[in-house]
CHARMM internal coordinates of N, CA and C (Angstrom, degrees):
IC EDIT
DIST 1 N 1 CA 1.4019
DIST 1 CA 1 C 1.4765
ANGL 1 N 1 CA 1 C 114.45
DIST 1 C 2 N 1.2332
ANGL 1 CA 1 C 2 N 119.27
DIHE 1 N 1 CA 1 C 2 N 148.41
DIST 2 N 2 CA 1.4714
ANGL 1 C 2 N 2 CA 123.08
DIHE 1 CA 1 C 2 N 2 CA 179.07
DIST 2 CA 2 C 1.4771
ANGL 2 N 2 CA 2 C 119.02
DIHE 1 C 2 N 2 CA 2 C 72.49
DIST 2 C 3 N 1.3280
ANGL 2 CA 2 C 3 N 112.39
DIHE 2 N 2 CA 2 C 3 N 9.81
DIST 3 N 3 CA 1.5407
ANGL 2 C 3 N 3 CA 115.89
DIHE 2 CA 2 C 3 N 3 CA 179.01
DIST 3 CA 3 C 1.4533
ANGL 3 N 3 CA 3 C 108.01
DIHE 2 C 3 N 3 CA 3 C -83.86
DIST 3 C 4 N 1.3585
ANGL 3 CA 3 C 4 N 114.31
DIHE 3 N 3 CA 3 C 4 N 148.29
DIST 4 N 4 CA 1.4738
ANGL 3 C 4 N 4 CA 119.12
DIHE 3 CA 3 C 4 N 4 CA 178.04
DIST 4 CA 4 C 1.5428
ANGL 4 N 4 CA 4 C 108.52
DIHE 3 C 4 N 4 CA 4 C -87.03
DIST 4 C 5 N 1.2773
ANGL 4 CA 4 C 5 N 110.36
DIHE 4 N 4 CA 4 C 5 N 136.79
DIST 5 N 5 CA 1.5239
ANGL 4 C 5 N 5 CA 117.12
DIHE 4 CA 4 C 5 N 5 CA 176.90
DIST 5 CA 5 C 1.4918
ANGL 5 N 5 CA 5 C 111.75
DIHE 4 C 5 N 5 CA 5 C -108.23
DIST 5 C 6 N 1.2782
ANGL 5 CA 5 C 6 N 113.80
DIHE 5 N 5 CA 5 C 6 N 115.30
DIST 6 N 6 CA 1.5494
ANGL 5 C 6 N 6 CA 118.77
DIHE 5 CA 5 C 6 N 6 CA -177.96
DIST 6 CA 6 C 1.4900
ANGL 6 N 6 CA 6 C 110.11
DIHE 5 C 6 N 6 CA 6 C -81.37
DIST 6 C 7 N 1.3529
ANGL 6 CA 6 C 7 N 112.30
DIHE 6 N 6 CA 6 C 7 N 120.09
DIST 7 N 7 CA 1.4601
ANGL 6 C 7 N 7 CA 113.65
DIHE 6 CA 6 C 7 N 7 CA 178.35
DIST 7 CA 7 C 1.5425
ANGL 7 N 7 CA 7 C 111.97
DIHE 6 C 7 N 7 CA 7 C -80.69
DIST 7 C 8 N 1.2792
ANGL 7 CA 7 C 8 N 116.42
DIHE 7 N 7 CA 7 C 8 N 152.97
DIST 8 N 8 CA 1.4373
ANGL 7 C 8 N 8 CA 125.32
DIHE 7 CA 7 C 8 N 8 CA -172.96
DIST 8 CA 8 C 1.5349
ANGL 8 N 8 CA 8 C 107.59
DIHE 7 C 8 N 8 CA 8 C -60.37
DIST 8 C 9 N 1.2606
ANGL 8 CA 8 C 9 N 118.90
DIHE 8 N 8 CA 8 C 9 N -46.39
DIST 9 N 9 CA 1.4781
ANGL 8 C 9 N 9 CA 121.36
DIHE 8 CA 8 C 9 N 9 CA -177.52
DIST 9 CA 9 C 1.5863
ANGL 9 N 9 CA 9 C 109.78
DIHE 8 C 9 N 9 CA 9 C -61.78
DIST 9 C 10 N 1.4090
ANGL 9 CA 9 C 10 N 117.12
DIHE 9 N 9 CA 9 C 10 N -40.00
DIST 10 N 10 CA 1.3865
ANGL 9 C 10 N 10 CA 120.43
DIHE 9 CA 9 C 10 N 10 CA 178.43
DIST 10 CA 10 C 1.5578
ANGL 10 N 10 CA 10 C 112.57
DIHE 9 C 10 N 10 CA 10 C -62.27
DIST 10 C 11 N 1.3210
ANGL 10 CA 10 C 11 N 112.81
DIHE 10 N 10 CA 10 C 11 N -40.03
DIST 11 N 11 CA 1.4488
ANGL 10 C 11 N 11 CA 119.34
DIHE 10 CA 10 C 11 N 11 CA -179.56
DIST 11 CA 11 C 1.4935
ANGL 11 N 11 CA 11 C 110.75
DIHE 10 C 11 N 11 CA 11 C -65.33
DIST 11 C 12 N 1.3275
ANGL 11 CA 11 C 12 N 119.05
DIHE 11 N 11 CA 11 C 12 N -41.31
DIST 12 N 12 CA 1.5075
ANGL 11 C 12 N 12 CA 124.43
DIHE 11 CA 11 C 12 N 12 CA -175.87
DIST 12 CA 12 C 1.5531
ANGL 12 N 12 CA 12 C 105.87
DIHE 11 C 12 N 12 CA 12 C -68.81
DIST 12 C 13 N 1.3648
ANGL 12 CA 12 C 13 N 119.34
DIHE 12 N 12 CA 12 C 13 N -43.39
DIST 13 N 13 CA 1.3812
ANGL 12 C 13 N 13 CA 123.71
DIHE 12 CA 12 C 13 N 13 CA -176.67
DIST 13 CA 13 C 1.5221
ANGL 13 N 13 CA 13 C 112.48
DIHE 12 C 13 N 13 CA 13 C -66.05
DIST 13 C 14 N 1.3709
ANGL 13 CA 13 C 14 N 115.80
DIHE 13 N 13 CA 13 C 14 N -33.26
DIST 14 N 14 CA 1.4461
ANGL 13 C 14 N 14 CA 122.79
DIHE 13 CA 13 C 14 N 14 CA -178.20
DIST 14 CA 14 C 1.6227
ANGL 14 N 14 CA 14 C 104.54
DIHE 13 C 14 N 14 CA 14 C -77.22
DIST 14 C 15 N 1.2917
ANGL 14 CA 14 C 15 N 118.14
DIHE 14 N 14 CA 14 C 15 N -40.16
DIST 15 N 15 CA 1.5630
ANGL 14 C 15 N 15 CA 118.24
DIHE 14 CA 14 C 15 N 15 CA 178.71
DIST 15 CA 15 C 1.5886
ANGL 15 N 15 CA 15 C 108.34
DIHE 14 C 15 N 15 CA 15 C -65.72
DIST 15 C 16 N 1.2836
ANGL 15 CA 15 C 16 N 117.08
DIHE 15 N 15 CA 15 C 16 N -39.21
DIST 16 N 16 CA 1.4724
ANGL 15 C 16 N 16 CA 120.93
DIHE 15 CA 15 C 16 N 16 CA 176.96
DIST 16 CA 16 C 1.5891
ANGL 16 N 16 CA 16 C 108.73
DIHE 15 C 16 N 16 CA 16 C -63.39
DIST 16 C 17 N 1.2870
ANGL 16 CA 16 C 17 N 119.27
DIHE 16 N 16 CA 16 C 17 N -41.57
DIST 17 N 17 CA 1.4969
ANGL 16 C 17 N 17 CA 117.50
DIHE 16 CA 16 C 17 N 17 CA 179.55
DIST 17 CA 17 C 1.5132
ANGL 17 N 17 CA 17 C 107.06
DIHE 16 C 17 N 17 CA 17 C -66.69
DIST 17 C 18 N 1.3627
ANGL 17 CA 17 C 18 N 119.40
DIHE 17 N 17 CA 17 C 18 N -50.67
DIST 18 N 18 CA 1.4203
ANGL 17 C 18 N 18 CA 117.07
DIHE 17 CA 17 C 18 N 18 CA 176.69
DIST 18 CA 18 C 1.5153
ANGL 18 N 18 CA 18 C 118.95
DIHE 17 C 18 N 18 CA 18 C -48.61
DIST 18 C 19 N 1.2968
ANGL 18 CA 18 C 19 N 113.52
DIHE 18 N 18 CA 18 C 19 N -40.45
DIST 19 N 19 CA 1.4368
ANGL 18 C 19 N 19 CA 126.67
DIHE 18 CA 18 C 19 N 19 CA -177.33
DIST 19 CA 19 C 1.6545
ANGL 19 N 19 CA 19 C 106.05
DIHE 18 C 19 N 19 CA 19 C -67.21
DIST 19 C 20 N 1.3436
ANGL 19 CA 19 C 20 N 116.08
DIHE 19 N 19 CA 19 C 20 N -51.72
DIST 20 N 20 CA 1.3823
ANGL 19 C 20 N 20 CA 121.85
DIHE 19 CA 19 C 20 N 20 CA 175.94
DIST 20 CA 20 C 1.4755
ANGL 20 N 20 CA 20 C 112.79
DIHE 19 C 20 N 20 CA 20 C -55.64
DIST 20 C 21 N 1.3438
ANGL 20 CA 20 C 21 N 118.69
DIHE 20 N 20 CA 20 C 21 N -42.89
DIST 21 N 21 CA 1.4468
ANGL 20 C 21 N 21 CA 121.78
DIHE 20 CA 20 C 21 N 21 CA -178.59
DIST 21 CA 21 C 1.4865
ANGL 21 N 21 CA 21 C 116.80
DIHE 20 C 21 N 21 CA 21 C -76.44
DIST 21 C 22 N 1.4100
ANGL 21 CA 21 C 22 N 112.06
DIHE 21 N 21 CA 21 C 22 N -5.52
DIST 22 N 22 CA 1.4585
ANGL 21 C 22 N 22 CA 119.41
DIHE 21 CA 21 C 22 N 22 CA -179.69
DIST 22 CA 22 C 1.4618
ANGL 22 N 22 CA 22 C 116.07
DIHE 21 C 22 N 22 CA 22 C 78.38
DIST 22 C 23 N 1.3470
ANGL 22 CA 22 C 23 N 118.30
DIHE 22 N 22 CA 22 C 23 N 20.47
DIST 23 N 23 CA 1.4197
ANGL 22 C 23 N 23 CA 125.79
DIHE 22 CA 22 C 23 N 23 CA 179.05
DIST 23 CA 23 C 1.5328
ANGL 23 N 23 CA 23 C 113.39
DIHE 22 C 23 N 23 CA 23 C -84.91
DIST 23 C 24 N 1.2931
ANGL 23 CA 23 C 24 N 113.81
DIHE 23 N 23 CA 23 C 24 N -25.97
DIST 24 N 24 CA 1.5083
ANGL 23 C 24 N 24 CA 118.23
DIHE 23 CA 23 C 24 N 24 CA 173.52
DIST 24 CA 24 C 1.6560
ANGL 24 N 24 CA 24 C 107.93
DIHE 23 C 24 N 24 CA 24 C -138.08
DIST 24 C 25 N 1.2629
ANGL 24 CA 24 C 25 N 114.92
DIHE 24 N 24 CA 24 C 25 N 161.17
DIST 25 N 25 CA 1.4174
ANGL 24 C 25 N 25 CA 122.43
DIHE 24 CA 24 C 25 N 25 CA 171.71
DIST 25 CA 25 C 1.5188
ANGL 25 N 25 CA 25 C 111.53
DIHE 24 C 25 N 25 CA 25 C -136.94
DIST 25 C 26 N 1.2484
ANGL 25 CA 25 C 26 N 118.27
DIHE 25 N 25 CA 25 C 26 N 159.08
DIST 26 N 26 CA 1.4802
ANGL 25 C 26 N 26 CA 121.04
DIHE 25 CA 25 C 26 N 26 CA -173.65
DIST 26 CA 26 C 1.5302
ANGL 26 N 26 CA 26 C 106.20
DIHE 25 C 26 N 26 CA 26 C -119.81
DIST 26 C 27 N 1.3613
ANGL 26 CA 26 C 27 N 108.91
DIHE 26 N 26 CA 26 C 27 N 161.99
DIST 27 N 27 CA 1.4735
ANGL 26 C 27 N 27 CA 118.13
DIHE 26 CA 26 C 27 N 27 CA 177.82
DIST 27 CA 27 C 1.6117
ANGL 27 N 27 CA 27 C 104.82
DIHE 26 C 27 N 27 CA 27 C -152.58
DIST 27 C 28 N 1.3101
ANGL 27 CA 27 C 28 N 113.32
DIHE 27 N 27 CA 27 C 28 N 158.17
DIST 28 N 28 CA 1.3932
ANGL 27 C 28 N 28 CA 119.96
DIHE 27 CA 27 C 28 N 28 CA 176.45
DIST 28 CA 28 C 1.5966
ANGL 28 N 28 CA 28 C 110.22
DIHE 27 C 28 N 28 CA 28 C -86.09
DIST 28 C 29 N 1.2705
ANGL 28 CA 28 C 29 N 116.20
DIHE 28 N 28 CA 28 C 29 N 135.06
DIST 29 N 29 CA 1.4775
ANGL 28 C 29 N 29 CA 117.94
DIHE 28 CA 28 C 29 N 29 CA 175.48
DIST 29 CA 29 C 1.5124
ANGL 29 N 29 CA 29 C 115.49
DIHE 28 C 29 N 29 CA 29 C -80.29
DIST 29 C 30 N 1.3364
ANGL 29 CA 29 C 30 N 117.49
DIHE 29 N 29 CA 29 C 30 N 163.85
DIST 30 N 30 CA 1.3899
ANGL 29 C 30 N 30 CA 115.51
DIHE 29 CA 29 C 30 N 30 CA 176.02
DIST 30 CA 30 C 1.5541
ANGL 30 N 30 CA 30 C 110.23
DIHE 29 C 30 N 30 CA 30 C -105.03
DIST 30 C 31 N 1.3394
ANGL 30 CA 30 C 31 N 113.01
DIHE 30 N 30 CA 30 C 31 N 89.56
DIST 31 N 31 CA 1.4626
ANGL 30 C 31 N 31 CA 120.69
DIHE 30 CA 30 C 31 N 31 CA -177.64
DIST 31 CA 31 C 1.4790
ANGL 31 N 31 CA 31 C 110.38
DIHE 30 C 31 N 31 CA 31 C -81.58
DIST 31 C 32 N 1.2544
ANGL 31 CA 31 C 32 N 118.51
DIHE 31 N 31 CA 31 C 32 N 131.42
DIST 32 N 32 CA 1.5357
ANGL 31 C 32 N 32 CA 119.64
DIHE 31 CA 31 C 32 N 32 CA 174.30
DIST 32 CA 32 C 1.4761
ANGL 32 N 32 CA 32 C 109.17
DIHE 31 C 32 N 32 CA 32 C -89.49
DIST 32 C 33 N 1.3246
ANGL 32 CA 32 C 33 N 118.78
DIHE 32 N 32 CA 32 C 33 N -19.75
DIST 33 N 33 CA 1.4449
ANGL 32 C 33 N 33 CA 124.58
DIHE 32 CA 32 C 33 N 33 CA 179.02
DIST 33 CA 33 C 1.4731
ANGL 33 N 33 CA 33 C 111.82
DIHE 32 C 33 N 33 CA 33 C -135.15
DIST 33 C 34 N 1.3306
ANGL 33 CA 33 C 34 N 117.82
DIHE 33 N 33 CA 33 C 34 N 137.00
DIST 34 N 34 CA 1.3839
ANGL 33 C 34 N 34 CA 124.06
DIHE 33 CA 33 C 34 N 34 CA -179.89
DIST 34 CA 34 C 1.5719
ANGL 34 N 34 CA 34 C 112.67
DIHE 33 C 34 N 34 CA 34 C 83.38
DIST 34 C 35 N 1.3944
ANGL 34 CA 34 C 35 N 115.13
DIHE 34 N 34 CA 34 C 35 N -168.10
DIST 35 N 35 CA 1.3933
ANGL 34 C 35 N 35 CA 115.83
DIHE 34 CA 34 C 35 N 35 CA -177.69
DIST 35 CA 35 C 1.4749
ANGL 35 N 35 CA 35 C 114.04
DIHE 34 C 35 N 35 CA 35 C -85.06
DIST 35 C 36 N 1.3014
ANGL 35 CA 35 C 36 N 114.67
DIHE 35 N 35 CA 35 C 36 N 166.51
DIST 36 N 36 CA 1.6124
ANGL 35 C 36 N 36 CA 117.40
DIHE 35 CA 35 C 36 N 36 CA 178.68
DIST 36 CA 36 C 1.4674
ANGL 36 N 36 CA 36 C 109.21
DIHE 35 C 36 N 36 CA 36 C -66.87
DIST 36 C 37 N 1.3037
ANGL 36 CA 36 C 37 N 108.27
DIHE 36 N 36 CA 36 C 37 N 149.70
DIST 37 N 37 CA 1.4695
ANGL 36 C 37 N 37 CA 111.36
DIHE 36 CA 36 C 37 N 37 CA -176.90
DIST 37 CA 37 C 1.5763
ANGL 37 N 37 CA 37 C 103.72
DIHE 36 C 37 N 37 CA 37 C -126.46
DIST 37 C 38 N 1.3431
ANGL 37 CA 37 C 38 N 111.05
DIHE 37 N 37 CA 37 C 38 N 150.69
DIST 38 N 38 CA 1.5022
ANGL 37 C 38 N 38 CA 119.84
DIHE 37 CA 37 C 38 N 38 CA -177.64
DIST 38 CA 38 C 1.5106
ANGL 38 N 38 CA 38 C 104.75
DIHE 37 C 38 N 38 CA 38 C -96.62
DIST 38 C 39 N 1.2496
ANGL 38 CA 38 C 39 N 123.36
DIHE 38 N 38 CA 38 C 39 N 129.10
DIST 39 N 39 CA 1.4274
ANGL 38 C 39 N 39 CA 132.44
DIHE 38 CA 38 C 39 N 39 CA 175.72
DIST 39 CA 39 C 1.5066
ANGL 39 N 39 CA 39 C 111.39
DIHE 38 C 39 N 39 CA 39 C -109.15
DIST 39 C 40 N 1.2657
ANGL 39 CA 39 C 40 N 116.64
DIHE 39 N 39 CA 39 C 40 N 152.52
DIST 40 N 40 CA 1.4477
ANGL 39 C 40 N 40 CA 124.23
DIHE 39 CA 39 C 40 N 40 CA 174.41
DIST 40 CA 40 C 1.4766
ANGL 40 N 40 CA 40 C 113.09
DIHE 39 C 40 N 40 CA 40 C -122.56
DIST 40 C 41 N 1.3864
ANGL 40 CA 40 C 41 N 116.00
DIHE 40 N 40 CA 40 C 41 N 145.26
DIST 41 N 41 CA 1.4278
ANGL 40 C 41 N 41 CA 118.19
DIHE 40 CA 40 C 41 N 41 CA 174.18
DIST 41 CA 41 C 1.4964
ANGL 41 N 41 CA 41 C 105.79
DIHE 40 C 41 N 41 CA 41 C -139.79
DIST 41 C 42 N 1.3303
ANGL 41 CA 41 C 42 N 114.25
DIHE 41 N 41 CA 41 C 42 N 151.05
DIST 42 N 42 CA 1.4986
ANGL 41 C 42 N 42 CA 122.76
DIHE 41 CA 41 C 42 N 42 CA -178.05
DIST 42 CA 42 C 1.4675
ANGL 42 N 42 CA 42 C 107.47
DIHE 41 C 42 N 42 CA 42 C -80.88
DIST 42 C 43 N 1.3293
ANGL 42 CA 42 C 43 N 117.50
DIHE 42 N 42 CA 42 C 43 N 136.08
DIST 43 N 43 CA 1.5717
ANGL 42 C 43 N 43 CA 125.82
DIHE 42 CA 42 C 43 N 43 CA 177.15
DIST 43 CA 43 C 1.4513
ANGL 43 N 43 CA 43 C 106.90
DIHE 42 C 43 N 43 CA 43 C -82.00
DIST 43 C 44 N 1.3563
ANGL 43 CA 43 C 44 N 117.86
DIHE 43 N 43 CA 43 C 44 N 172.16
DIST 44 N 44 CA 1.4848
ANGL 43 C 44 N 44 CA 125.49
DIHE 43 CA 43 C 44 N 44 CA 171.67
DIST 44 CA 44 C 1.5082
ANGL 44 N 44 CA 44 C 107.15
DIHE 43 C 44 N 44 CA 44 C -62.52
DIST 44 C 45 N 1.3354
ANGL 44 CA 44 C 45 N 119.01
DIHE 44 N 44 CA 44 C 45 N -39.61
DIST 45 N 45 CA 1.4839
ANGL 44 C 45 N 45 CA 117.36
DIHE 44 CA 44 C 45 N 45 CA 178.29
DIST 45 CA 45 C 1.4237
ANGL 45 N 45 CA 45 C 109.87
DIHE 44 C 45 N 45 CA 45 C -65.58
DIST 45 C 46 N 1.3639
ANGL 45 CA 45 C 46 N 122.49
DIHE 45 N 45 CA 45 C 46 N -41.80
DIST 46 N 46 CA 1.4345
ANGL 45 C 46 N 46 CA 126.43
DIHE 45 CA 45 C 46 N 46 CA 174.47
DIST 46 CA 46 C 1.5500
ANGL 46 N 46 CA 46 C 113.40
DIHE 45 C 46 N 46 CA 46 C -57.37
DIST 46 C 47 N 1.2823
ANGL 46 CA 46 C 47 N 116.59
DIHE 46 N 46 CA 46 C 47 N -37.67
DIST 47 N 47 CA 1.4704
ANGL 46 C 47 N 47 CA 119.90
DIHE 46 CA 46 C 47 N 47 CA -179.09
DIST 47 CA 47 C 1.5466
ANGL 47 N 47 CA 47 C 109.68
DIHE 46 C 47 N 47 CA 47 C -69.90
DIST 47 C 48 N 1.3265
ANGL 47 CA 47 C 48 N 118.88
DIHE 47 N 47 CA 47 C 48 N -32.04
DIST 48 N 48 CA 1.4292
ANGL 47 C 48 N 48 CA 125.82
DIHE 47 CA 47 C 48 N 48 CA 177.33
DIST 48 CA 48 C 1.5258
ANGL 48 N 48 CA 48 C 110.69
DIHE 47 C 48 N 48 CA 48 C -69.82
DIST 48 C 49 N 1.3279
ANGL 48 CA 48 C 49 N 112.47
DIHE 48 N 48 CA 48 C 49 N -43.25
DIST 49 N 49 CA 1.4647
ANGL 48 C 49 N 49 CA 120.89
DIHE 48 CA 48 C 49 N 49 CA -175.30
DIST 49 CA 49 C 1.5644
ANGL 49 N 49 CA 49 C 105.87
DIHE 48 C 49 N 49 CA 49 C -67.44
DIST 49 C 50 N 1.3881
ANGL 49 CA 49 C 50 N 113.32
DIHE 49 N 49 CA 49 C 50 N -42.08
DIST 50 N 50 CA 1.4746
ANGL 49 C 50 N 50 CA 117.68
DIHE 49 CA 49 C 50 N 50 CA 174.84
DIST 50 CA 50 C 1.5424
ANGL 50 N 50 CA 50 C 116.95
DIHE 49 C 50 N 50 CA 50 C -51.89
DIST 50 C 51 N 1.3813
ANGL 50 CA 50 C 51 N 111.09
DIHE 50 N 50 CA 50 C 51 N -53.91
DIST 51 N 51 CA 1.4423
ANGL 50 C 51 N 51 CA 117.08
DIHE 50 CA 50 C 51 N 51 CA 179.63
DIST 51 CA 51 C 1.5193
ANGL 51 N 51 CA 51 C 112.56
DIHE 50 C 51 N 51 CA 51 C -60.46
DIST 51 C 52 N 1.3144
ANGL 51 CA 51 C 52 N 116.07
DIHE 51 N 51 CA 51 C 52 N -39.54
DIST 52 N 52 CA 1.4982
ANGL 51 C 52 N 52 CA 121.19
DIHE 51 CA 51 C 52 N 52 CA 179.83
DIST 52 CA 52 C 1.4959
ANGL 52 N 52 CA 52 C 110.49
DIHE 51 C 52 N 52 CA 52 C -62.17
DIST 52 C 53 N 1.2854
ANGL 52 CA 52 C 53 N 116.22
DIHE 52 N 52 CA 52 C 53 N -47.68
DIST 53 N 53 CA 1.5037
ANGL 52 C 53 N 53 CA 124.25
DIHE 52 CA 52 C 53 N 53 CA -178.71
DIST 53 CA 53 C 1.5106
ANGL 53 N 53 CA 53 C 110.66
DIHE 52 C 53 N 53 CA 53 C -65.95
DIST 53 C 54 N 1.2542
ANGL 53 CA 53 C 54 N 111.66
DIHE 53 N 53 CA 53 C 54 N -39.29
DIST 54 N 54 CA 1.5900
ANGL 53 C 54 N 54 CA 116.71
DIHE 53 CA 53 C 54 N 54 CA -179.00
DIST 54 CA 54 C 1.4677
ANGL 54 N 54 CA 54 C 110.29
DIHE 53 C 54 N 54 CA 54 C -69.60
DIST 54 C 55 N 1.3283
ANGL 54 CA 54 C 55 N 120.02
DIHE 54 N 54 CA 54 C 55 N -35.77
DIST 55 N 55 CA 1.4452
ANGL 54 C 55 N 55 CA 121.62
DIHE 54 CA 54 C 55 N 55 CA 176.36
DIST 55 CA 55 C 1.5211
ANGL 55 N 55 CA 55 C 111.96
DIHE 54 C 55 N 55 CA 55 C -70.19
DIST 55 C 56 N 1.3521
ANGL 55 CA 55 C 56 N 112.97
DIHE 55 N 55 CA 55 C 56 N -41.60
DIST 56 N 56 CA 1.5168
ANGL 55 C 56 N 56 CA 116.35
DIHE 55 CA 55 C 56 N 56 CA 174.86
DIST 56 CA 56 C 1.5262
ANGL 56 N 56 CA 56 C 112.60
DIHE 55 C 56 N 56 CA 56 C -60.55
DIST 56 C 57 N 1.3088
ANGL 56 CA 56 C 57 N 116.97
DIHE 56 N 56 CA 56 C 57 N -47.11
DIST 57 N 57 CA 1.4201
ANGL 56 C 57 N 57 CA 122.89
DIHE 56 CA 56 C 57 N 57 CA 176.36
DIST 57 CA 57 C 1.5696
ANGL 57 N 57 CA 57 C 109.52
DIHE 56 C 57 N 57 CA 57 C -55.77
DIST 57 C 58 N 1.2288
ANGL 57 CA 57 C 58 N 120.85
DIHE 57 N 57 CA 57 C 58 N -48.83
DIST 58 N 58 CA 1.5451
ANGL 57 C 58 N 58 CA 126.29
DIHE 57 CA 57 C 58 N 58 CA 179.30
DIST 58 CA 58 C 1.4694
ANGL 58 N 58 CA 58 C 110.23
DIHE 57 C 58 N 58 CA 58 C -58.53
DIST 58 C 59 N 1.3119
ANGL 58 CA 58 C 59 N 119.65
DIHE 58 N 58 CA 58 C 59 N -43.48
DIST 59 N 59 CA 1.3899
ANGL 58 C 59 N 59 CA 124.38
DIHE 58 CA 58 C 59 N 59 CA 178.94
DIST 59 CA 59 C 1.5777
ANGL 59 N 59 CA 59 C 110.60
DIHE 58 C 59 N 59 CA 59 C -64.80
DIST 59 C 60 N 1.3012
ANGL 59 CA 59 C 60 N 113.41
DIHE 59 N 59 CA 59 C 60 N -50.19
DIST 60 N 60 CA 1.5771
ANGL 59 C 60 N 60 CA 118.55
DIHE 59 CA 59 C 60 N 60 CA 178.98
DIST 60 CA 60 C 1.5240
ANGL 60 N 60 CA 60 C 110.35
DIHE 59 C 60 N 60 CA 60 C -59.36
DIST 60 C 61 N 1.3006
ANGL 60 CA 60 C 61 N 119.83
DIHE 60 N 60 CA 60 C 61 N -38.69
DIST 61 N 61 CA 1.4920
ANGL 60 C 61 N 61 CA 126.03
DIHE 60 CA 60 C 61 N 61 CA 178.37
DIST 61 CA 61 C 1.5264
ANGL 61 N 61 CA 61 C 108.94
DIHE 60 C 61 N 61 CA 61 C -62.00
DIST 61 C 62 N 1.3346
ANGL 61 CA 61 C 62 N 118.65
DIHE 61 N 61 CA 61 C 62 N -48.69
DIST 62 N 62 CA 1.4598
ANGL 61 C 62 N 62 CA 124.77
DIHE 61 CA 61 C 62 N 62 CA 177.88
DIST 62 CA 62 C 1.5806
ANGL 62 N 62 CA 62 C 110.47
DIHE 61 C 62 N 62 CA 62 C -57.72
DIST 62 C 63 N 1.2940
ANGL 62 CA 62 C 63 N 114.52
DIHE 62 N 62 CA 62 C 63 N -43.43
DIST 63 N 63 CA 1.5057
ANGL 62 C 63 N 63 CA 119.48
DIHE 62 CA 62 C 63 N 63 CA -177.59
DIST 63 CA 63 C 1.6443
ANGL 63 N 63 CA 63 C 106.18
DIHE 62 C 63 N 63 CA 63 C -62.20
DIST 63 C 64 N 1.2789
ANGL 63 CA 63 C 64 N 114.42
DIHE 63 N 63 CA 63 C 64 N -50.46
DIST 64 N 64 CA 1.4513
ANGL 63 C 64 N 64 CA 123.98
DIHE 63 CA 63 C 64 N 64 CA -175.74
DIST 64 CA 64 C 1.5228
ANGL 64 N 64 CA 64 C 106.11
DIHE 63 C 64 N 64 CA 64 C -61.64
DIST 64 C 65 N 1.2298
ANGL 64 CA 64 C 65 N 120.93
DIHE 64 N 64 CA 64 C 65 N -46.53
DIST 65 N 65 CA 1.4675
ANGL 64 C 65 N 65 CA 125.96
DIHE 64 CA 64 C 65 N 65 CA -177.01
DIST 65 CA 65 C 1.5480
ANGL 65 N 65 CA 65 C 110.30
DIHE 64 C 65 N 65 CA 65 C -62.73
DIST 65 C 66 N 1.4213
ANGL 65 CA 65 C 66 N 115.94
DIHE 65 N 65 CA 65 C 66 N -34.37
DIST 66 N 66 CA 1.5001
ANGL 65 C 66 N 66 CA 118.26
DIHE 65 CA 65 C 66 N 66 CA 179.29
DIST 66 CA 66 C 1.5221
ANGL 66 N 66 CA 66 C 108.17
DIHE 65 C 66 N 66 CA 66 C -75.42
DIST 66 C 67 N 1.3825
ANGL 66 CA 66 C 67 N 119.96
DIHE 66 N 66 CA 66 C 67 N -24.40
DIST 67 N 67 CA 1.4634
ANGL 66 C 67 N 67 CA 118.68
DIHE 66 CA 66 C 67 N 67 CA -179.26
DIST 67 CA 67 C 1.5230
ANGL 67 N 67 CA 67 C 112.78
DIHE 66 C 67 N 67 CA 67 C -80.15
DIST 67 C 68 N 1.2819
ANGL 67 CA 67 C 68 N 114.78
DIHE 67 N 67 CA 67 C 68 N -21.48
DIST 68 N 68 CA 1.4188
ANGL 67 C 68 N 68 CA 119.95
DIHE 67 CA 67 C 68 N 68 CA -178.21
DIST 68 CA 68 C 1.4956
ANGL 68 N 68 CA 68 C 114.31
DIHE 67 C 68 N 68 CA 68 C -87.09
END
COOR INIT
IC SEED 1 N 1 CA 1 C
IC BUILD
């Protein structure tokens, strides 16, 4: 109960935004069986954004915990 369910459309729009912002990039995998698959990797810019957002989240969490 109370778990967040991520909708497929939300995920794809988020991936597109991350790609447009240069935080991730994609490449085709080398599949020996089945169809080609598209893979994503985080860029250096994306790693920096992750650290910044994680630090902001941890700060916000501490502020909220102190209020409760």
